[in-house]
N, CA, C and O atoms as a DFTB+ gen file, in Angstrom:
428 C
 N C O
     1  1      11.836    -231.463     -32.463
     2  2      13.093    -232.129     -32.204
     3  2      14.075    -231.162     -31.553
     4  3      14.720    -231.513     -30.565
     5  1      14.196    -229.964     -32.084
     6  2      15.116    -228.988     -31.527
     7  2      14.761    -228.676     -30.087
     8  3      15.641    -228.616     -29.228
     9  1      13.475    -228.478     -29.813
    10  2      13.054    -228.167     -28.455
    11  2      13.420    -229.259     -27.480
    12  3      13.890    -228.965     -26.380
    13  1      13.219    -230.509     -27.848
    14  2      13.567    -231.618     -26.969
    15  2      15.073    -231.676     -26.757
    16  3      15.532    -231.942     -25.646
    17  1      15.845    -231.429     -27.809
    18  2      17.299    -231.453     -27.673
    19  2      17.784    -230.357     -26.748
    20  3      18.669    -230.577     -25.921
    21  1      17.198    -229.167     -26.890
    22  2      17.599    -228.084     -26.000
    23  2      17.196    -228.374     -24.569
    24  3      17.932    -228.056     -23.635
    25  1      16.019    -228.984     -24.392
    26  2      15.596    -229.342     -23.043
    27  2      16.594    -230.312     -22.440
    28  3      16.951    -230.182     -21.269
    29  1      17.047    -231.277     -23.215
    30  2      18.007    -232.253     -22.709
    31  2      19.285    -231.563     -22.252
    32  3      19.847    -231.906     -21.211
    33  1      19.735    -230.602     -23.024
    34  2      20.962    -229.906     -22.666
    35  2      20.795    -229.080     -21.405
    36  3      21.746    -228.916     -20.640
    37  1      19.608    -228.561     -21.182
    38  2      19.384    -227.695     -20.029
    39  2      18.806    -228.440     -18.836
    40  3      18.693    -227.869     -17.751
    41  1      18.443    -229.684     -19.013
    42  2      17.804    -230.440     -17.933
    43  2      18.716    -230.543     -16.728
    44  3      19.940    -230.510     -16.859
    45  1      18.133    -230.666     -15.588
    46  2      18.910    -230.797     -14.366
    47  2      19.467    -232.193     -14.190
    48  3      19.490    -232.711     -13.074
    49  1      19.913    -232.809     -15.263
    50  2      20.417    -234.170     -15.182
    51  2      21.932    -234.222     -15.348
    52  3      22.469    -235.264     -15.723
    53  1      22.619    -233.140     -15.082
    54  2      24.074    -233.130     -15.185
    55  2      24.668    -234.088     -14.166
    56  3      24.064    -234.325     -13.119
    57  1      25.856    -234.650     -14.456
    58  2      26.450    -235.632     -13.567
    59  2      26.667    -235.142     -12.136
    60  3      26.666    -235.947     -11.205
    61  1      26.849    -233.867     -11.953
    62  2      27.063    -233.329     -10.608
    63  2      26.660    -231.863     -10.608
    64  3      26.753    -231.185     -11.631
    65  1      26.221    -231.387      -9.480
    66  2      25.846    -229.982      -9.380
    67  2      27.102    -229.113      -9.411
    68  3      28.141    -229.476      -8.859
    69  1      26.985    -227.971     -10.061
    70  2      28.089    -227.017     -10.106
    71  2      27.664    -225.748      -9.398
    72  3      26.480    -225.413      -9.358
    73  1      28.629    -225.052      -8.845
    74  2      28.327    -223.867      -8.063
    75  2      28.636    -222.561      -8.806
    76  3      27.964    -221.554      -8.583
    77  1      29.636    -222.569      -9.676
    78  2      30.008    -221.361     -10.399
    79  2      30.694    -221.748     -11.714
    80  3      30.893    -222.926     -12.008
    81  1      31.046    -220.734     -12.484
    82  2      31.632    -220.973     -13.800
    83  2      32.943    -221.735     -13.712
    84  3      33.199    -222.619     -14.530
    85  1      33.770    -221.410     -12.741
    86  2      35.033    -222.126     -12.577
    87  2      34.809    -223.600     -12.306
    88  3      35.568    -224.452     -12.769
    89  1      33.766    -223.893     -11.556
    90  2      33.407    -225.285     -11.282
    91  2      32.966    -225.974     -12.569
    92  3      33.364    -227.107     -12.836
    93  1      32.143    -225.290     -13.368
    94  2      31.741    -225.835     -14.671
    95  2      32.964    -226.154     -15.517
    96  3      33.088    -227.250     -16.063
    97  1      33.859    -225.191     -15.618
    98  2      35.063    -225.374     -16.429
    99  2      35.863    -226.569     -15.931
   100  3      36.276    -227.416     -16.723
   101  1      36.079    -226.642     -14.631
   102  2      36.868    -227.739     -14.074
   103  2      36.227    -229.097     -14.351
   104  3      36.934    -230.059     -14.651
   105  1      34.920    -229.188     -14.257
   106  2      34.231    -230.459     -14.474
   107  2      34.137    -230.835     -15.950
   108  3      34.248    -232.011     -16.300
   109  1      33.934    -229.852     -16.809
   110  2      33.785    -230.128     -18.238
   111  2      35.127    -230.356     -18.924
   112  3      35.202    -231.087     -19.912
   113  1      36.177    -229.741     -18.413
   114  2      37.511    -229.780     -19.024
   115  2      38.219    -231.076     -18.652
   116  3      39.068    -231.089     -17.761
   117  1      37.876    -232.158     -19.329
   118  2      38.402    -233.476     -18.951
   119  2      39.897    -233.632     -19.198
   120  3      40.532    -234.468     -18.554
   121  1      40.482    -232.853     -20.112
   122  2      41.925    -232.975     -20.342
   123  2      42.731    -231.956     -19.540
   124  3      43.960    -231.950     -19.609
   125  1      42.051    -231.091     -18.776
   126  2      42.720    -230.164     -17.874
   127  2      43.502    -229.048     -18.535
   128  3      44.426    -228.505     -17.929
   129  1      43.151    -228.688     -19.775
   130  2      43.923    -227.644     -20.454
   131  2      43.372    -226.228     -20.236
   132  3      43.876    -225.270     -20.822
   133  1      42.348    -226.096     -19.402
   134  2      41.804    -224.781     -19.092
   135  2      40.758    -224.280     -20.067
   136  3      40.333    -223.128     -19.985
   137  1      40.342    -225.130     -20.982
   138  2      39.311    -224.761     -21.955
   139  2      38.455    -225.989     -22.260
   140  3      38.882    -227.124     -22.045
   141  1      37.258    -225.752     -22.757
   142  2      36.328    -226.837     -23.059
   143  2      36.200    -226.979     -24.571
   144  3      35.767    -226.052     -25.255
   145  1      36.578    -228.140     -25.086
   146  2      36.451    -228.420     -26.516
   147  2      35.021    -228.835     -26.836
   148  3      34.220    -229.080     -25.934
   149  1      34.710    -228.912     -28.108
   150  2      33.383    -229.365     -28.527
   151  2      33.109    -230.768     -28.002
   152  3      32.020    -231.035     -27.496
   153  1      34.074    -231.659     -28.115
   154  2      33.888    -233.040     -27.634
   155  2      33.608    -233.070     -26.131
   156  3      32.742    -233.818     -25.677
   157  1      34.338    -232.259     -25.359
   158  2      34.108    -232.207     -23.913
   159  2      32.718    -231.644     -23.608
   160  3      32.015    -232.138     -22.726
   161  1      32.342    -230.620     -24.341
   162  2      31.027    -229.995     -24.168
   163  2      29.922    -230.998     -24.467
   164  3      28.972    -231.128     -23.696
   165  1      30.045    -231.707     -25.585
   166  2      29.032    -232.686     -25.956
   167  2      28.972    -233.829     -24.952
   168  3      27.888    -234.315     -24.630
   169  1      30.114    -234.257     -24.463
   170  2      30.101    -235.347     -23.488
   171  2      29.390    -234.914     -22.211
   172  3      28.559    -235.653     -21.682
   173  1      29.707    -233.729     -21.715
   174  2      29.084    -233.237     -20.486
   175  2      27.591    -233.010     -20.689
   176  3      26.774    -233.487     -19.901
   177  1      27.237    -232.289     -21.737
   178  2      25.843    -231.943     -21.982
   179  2      25.027    -233.136     -22.482
   180  3      23.801    -233.128     -22.374
   181  1      25.680    -234.149     -23.020
   182  2      24.993    -235.333     -23.528
   183  2      24.598    -236.323     -22.447
   184  3      23.917    -237.311     -22.720
   185  1      25.019    -236.061     -21.237
   186  2      24.723    -236.973     -20.134
   187  2      23.224    -237.218     -19.999
   188  3      22.797    -238.352     -19.782
   189  1      22.436    -236.174     -20.125
   190  2      20.980    -236.320     -19.979
   191  2      20.427    -237.257     -21.040
   192  3      19.554    -238.077     -20.754
   193  1      20.929    -237.141     -22.258
   194  2      20.447    -238.016     -23.337
   195  2      20.718    -239.469     -22.968
   196  3      19.823    -240.311     -23.039
   197  1      21.936    -239.755     -22.580
   198  2      22.307    -241.139     -22.255
   199  2      21.448    -241.683     -21.116
   200  3      21.030    -242.841     -21.139
   201  1      21.200    -240.862     -20.152
   202  2      20.401    -241.296     -19.004
   203  2      18.941    -241.546     -19.391
   204  3      18.303    -242.469     -18.884
   205  1      18.431    -240.721     -20.283
   206  2      17.030    -240.849     -20.685
   207  2      16.812    -241.984     -21.685
   208  3      15.700    -242.503     -21.789
   209  1      17.851    -242.378     -22.423
   210  2      17.737    -243.431     -23.432
   211  2      17.742    -244.794     -22.733
   212  3      18.732    -245.524     -22.757
   213  1      16.623    -245.104     -22.121
   214  2      16.531    -246.302     -21.278
   215  2      16.831    -247.601     -22.008
   216  3      17.406    -248.517     -21.420
   217  1      16.455    -247.697     -23.274
   218  2      16.706    -248.951     -23.986
   219  2      18.039    -248.942     -24.736
   220  3      18.397    -249.938     -25.365
   221  1      18.776    -247.833     -24.677
   222  2      20.118    -247.763     -25.247
   223  2      20.190    -247.862     -26.757
   224  3      21.220    -248.262     -27.300
   225  1      19.105    -247.503     -27.455
   226  2      19.113    -247.648     -28.913
   227  2      19.600    -246.401     -29.654
   228  3      19.591    -246.376     -30.885
   229  1      20.024    -245.365     -28.921
   230  2      20.534    -244.162     -29.561
   231  2      19.464    -243.205     -30.027
   232  3      19.767    -242.213     -30.691
   233  1      18.228    -243.481     -29.694
   234  2      17.112    -242.605     -30.036
   235  2      16.194    -242.481     -28.833
   236  3      15.825    -243.477     -28.211
   237  1      15.833    -241.251     -28.515
   238  2      14.835    -241.047     -27.476
   239  2      13.480    -241.129     -28.140
   240  3      13.091    -240.237     -28.894
   241  1      12.774    -242.184     -27.861
   242  2      11.427    -242.349     -28.395
   243  2      10.486    -241.487     -27.566
   244  3      10.844    -241.054     -26.471
   245  1       9.279    -241.232     -28.081
   246  2       8.357    -240.368     -27.338
   247  2       8.162    -240.784     -25.878
   248  3       8.055    -239.922     -25.006
   249  1       8.113    -242.076     -25.602
   250  2       7.893    -242.498     -24.214
   251  2       9.108    -242.239     -23.320
   252  3       8.991    -242.306     -22.096
   253  1      10.274    -241.943     -23.910
   254  2      11.469    -241.621     -23.128
   255  2      11.631    -240.112     -22.936
   256  3      12.489    -239.673     -22.170
   257  1      10.822    -239.327     -23.620
   258  2      10.886    -237.869     -23.525
   259  2      10.051    -237.367     -22.347
   260  3       9.144    -238.060     -21.886
   261  1      10.356    -236.170     -21.862
   262  2       9.548    -235.592     -20.784
   263  2       8.079    -235.537     -21.189
   264  3       7.755    -235.102     -22.294
   265  1       7.222    -235.962     -20.331
   266  2       5.798    -235.976     -20.615
   267  2       5.354    -237.157     -21.455
   268  3       4.164    -237.322     -21.724
   269  1       6.313    -237.984     -21.874
   270  2       5.977    -239.176     -22.641
   271  2       5.451    -238.909     -24.031
   272  3       4.731    -239.730     -24.600
   273  1       5.812    -237.750     -24.583
   274  2       5.350    -237.446     -25.937
   275  2       6.325    -236.506     -26.622
   276  3       7.228    -235.950     -25.997
   277  1       6.123    -236.345     -27.907
   278  2       6.988    -235.499     -28.717
   279  2       7.620    -236.318     -29.825
   280  3       7.391    -237.523     -29.934
   281  1       8.406    -235.661     -30.633
   282  2       9.098    -236.345     -31.725
   283  2      10.339    -237.051     -31.190
   284  3      11.000    -236.572     -30.268
   285  1      10.636    -238.188     -31.784
   286  2      11.848    -238.930     -31.416
   287  2      13.076    -238.055     -31.681
   288  3      13.095    -237.261     -32.621
   289  1      14.091    -238.213     -30.843
   290  2      15.341    -237.462     -30.971
   291  2      16.481    -238.469     -31.048
   292  3      16.663    -239.277     -30.137
   293  1      17.247    -238.421     -32.133
   294  2      18.395    -239.317     -32.254
   295  2      19.600    -238.706     -31.545
   296  3      19.664    -237.496     -31.331
   297  1      20.542    -239.553     -31.189
   298  2      21.783    -239.076     -30.567
   299  2      22.487    -238.109     -31.519
   300  3      23.008    -237.084     -31.079
   301  1      22.511    -238.420     -32.815
   302  2      23.175    -237.554     -33.792
   303  2      22.518    -236.176     -33.848
   304  3      23.212    -235.161     -33.905
   305  1      21.202    -236.136     -33.832
   306  2      20.498    -234.850     -33.848
   307  2      20.795    -234.067     -32.569
   308  3      20.986    -232.852     -32.606
   309  1      20.832    -234.767     -31.455
   310  2      21.135    -234.105     -30.189
   311  2      22.557    -233.537     -30.205
   312  3      22.776    -232.406     -29.770
   313  1      23.519    -234.311     -30.703
   314  2      24.899    -233.836     -30.790
   315  2      25.004    -232.631     -31.721
   316  3      25.770    -231.706     -31.451
   317  1      24.242    -232.634     -32.814
   318  2      24.253    -231.499     -33.738
   319  2      23.692    -230.251     -33.059
   320  3      24.208    -229.152     -33.264
   321  1      22.658    -230.407     -32.266
   322  2      22.085    -229.274     -31.526
   323  2      23.099    -228.731     -30.524
   324  3      23.248    -227.520     -30.368
   325  1      23.786    -229.638     -29.853
   326  2      24.814    -229.207     -28.902
   327  2      25.960    -228.502     -29.622
   328  3      26.495    -227.521     -29.104
   329  1      26.345    -228.977     -30.797
   330  2      27.423    -228.341     -31.561
   331  2      27.025    -226.920     -31.960
   332  3      27.850    -226.007     -31.913
   333  1      25.775    -226.733     -32.347
   334  2      25.301    -225.393     -32.702
   335  2      25.328    -224.471     -31.485
   336  3      25.719    -223.309     -31.597
   337  1      24.917    -224.978     -30.334
   338  2      24.955    -224.180     -29.102
   339  2      26.398    -223.835     -28.739
   340  3      26.683    -222.713     -28.319
   341  1      27.301    -224.788     -28.898
   342  2      28.719    -224.567     -28.618
   343  2      29.261    -223.438     -29.505
   344  3      29.947    -222.537     -29.022
   345  1      28.948    -223.495     -30.794
   346  2      29.438    -222.458     -31.711
   347  2      28.912    -221.079     -31.321
   348  3      29.630    -220.087     -31.442
   349  1      27.672    -221.007     -30.858
   350  2      27.133    -219.718     -30.405
   351  2      27.851    -219.227     -29.152
   352  3      28.077    -218.026     -29.002
   353  1      28.209    -220.133     -28.256
   354  2      28.909    -219.745     -27.025
   355  2      30.363    -219.343     -27.303
   356  3      30.939    -218.536     -26.573
   357  1      30.947    -219.906     -28.357
   358  2      32.351    -219.642     -28.699
   359  2      32.462    -218.288     -29.391
   360  3      32.688    -218.209     -30.598
   361  1      32.300    -217.235     -28.613
   362  2      32.224    -215.872     -29.137
   363  2      33.478    -215.488     -29.910
   364  3      33.377    -214.831     -30.946
   365  1      34.657    -215.881     -29.436
   366  2      35.883    -215.494     -30.129
   367  2      36.234    -216.442     -31.277
   368  3      37.204    -216.203     -31.997
   369  1      35.465    -217.505     -31.456
   370  2      35.648    -218.403     -32.591
   371  2      36.926    -219.219     -32.590
   372  3      37.382    -219.656     -33.647
   373  1      37.517    -219.431     -31.407
   374  2      38.778    -220.173     -31.367
   375  2      38.595    -221.680     -31.198
   376  3      39.581    -222.407     -31.078
   377  1      37.358    -222.158     -31.185
   378  2      37.106    -223.600     -31.136
   379  2      37.061    -224.196     -29.745
   380  3      36.886    -225.406     -29.604
   381  1      37.215    -223.383     -28.716
   382  2      37.104    -223.846     -27.329
   383  2      36.358    -222.790     -26.523
   384  3      36.299    -221.621     -26.904
   385  1      35.789    -223.224     -25.403
   386  2      35.114    -222.299     -24.496
   387  2      35.986    -222.074     -23.274
   388  3      36.468    -223.026     -22.661
   389  1      36.185    -220.808     -22.924
   390  2      36.894    -220.484     -21.692
   391  2      35.849    -220.148     -20.620
   392  3      34.648    -220.174     -20.889
   393  1      36.302    -219.839     -19.435
   394  2      35.389    -219.567     -18.322
   395  2      34.456    -218.400     -18.640
   396  3      33.279    -218.435     -18.281
   397  1      34.965    -217.378     -19.304
   398  2      34.146    -216.213     -19.652
   399  2      33.017    -216.613     -20.595
   400  3      31.875    -216.191     -20.412
   401  1      33.328    -217.424     -21.603
   402  2      32.304    -217.863     -22.559
   403  2      31.292    -218.803     -21.906
   404  3      30.104    -218.760     -22.226
   405  1      31.762    -219.649     -20.995
   406  2      30.837    -220.534     -20.277
   407  2      29.880    -219.733     -19.392
   408  3      28.734    -220.133     -19.192
   409  1      30.346    -218.616     -18.871
   410  2      29.522    -217.800     -17.972
   411  2      28.493    -216.969     -18.739
   412  3      27.486    -216.556     -18.164
   413  1      28.726    -216.724     -20.002
   414  2      27.825    -215.882     -20.789
   415  2      26.519    -216.625     -21.069
   416  3      26.523    -217.837     -21.281
   417  1      25.414    -215.902     -21.070
   418  2      24.145    -216.531     -21.419
   419  2      24.203    -217.060     -22.850
   420  3      24.847    -216.449     -23.702
   421  1      23.545    -218.178     -23.127
   422  2      23.537    -218.708     -24.498
   423  2      22.961    -217.682     -25.465
   424  3      22.015    -216.968     -25.133
   425  1      23.526    -217.614     -26.645
   426  2      23.081    -216.684     -27.693
   427  2      22.013    -217.327     -28.541
   428  3      21.511    -216.705     -29.477
């Protein structure tokens, strides 16, 4: 389950291609405050899940996963995986990601 969730977050299914960290920040920062909150991060990174959930039931069944196999992944499990990744990226622990934290490799 974790592997599929991480694949979803890293999949090339983002809403638009980004060129650099500033572009990522600008696209992810929906309220324009110069930082990315957990909700903004989950919304941006969750795009792949929504796109892959063809029947809209909130669970990626094996046939909706890459290769058509694997364990089912619920939206809640995917959001929890994204929250854990967000916390690892939030190096200063202030609850938001700035451009520097977005540019850093995931921990």
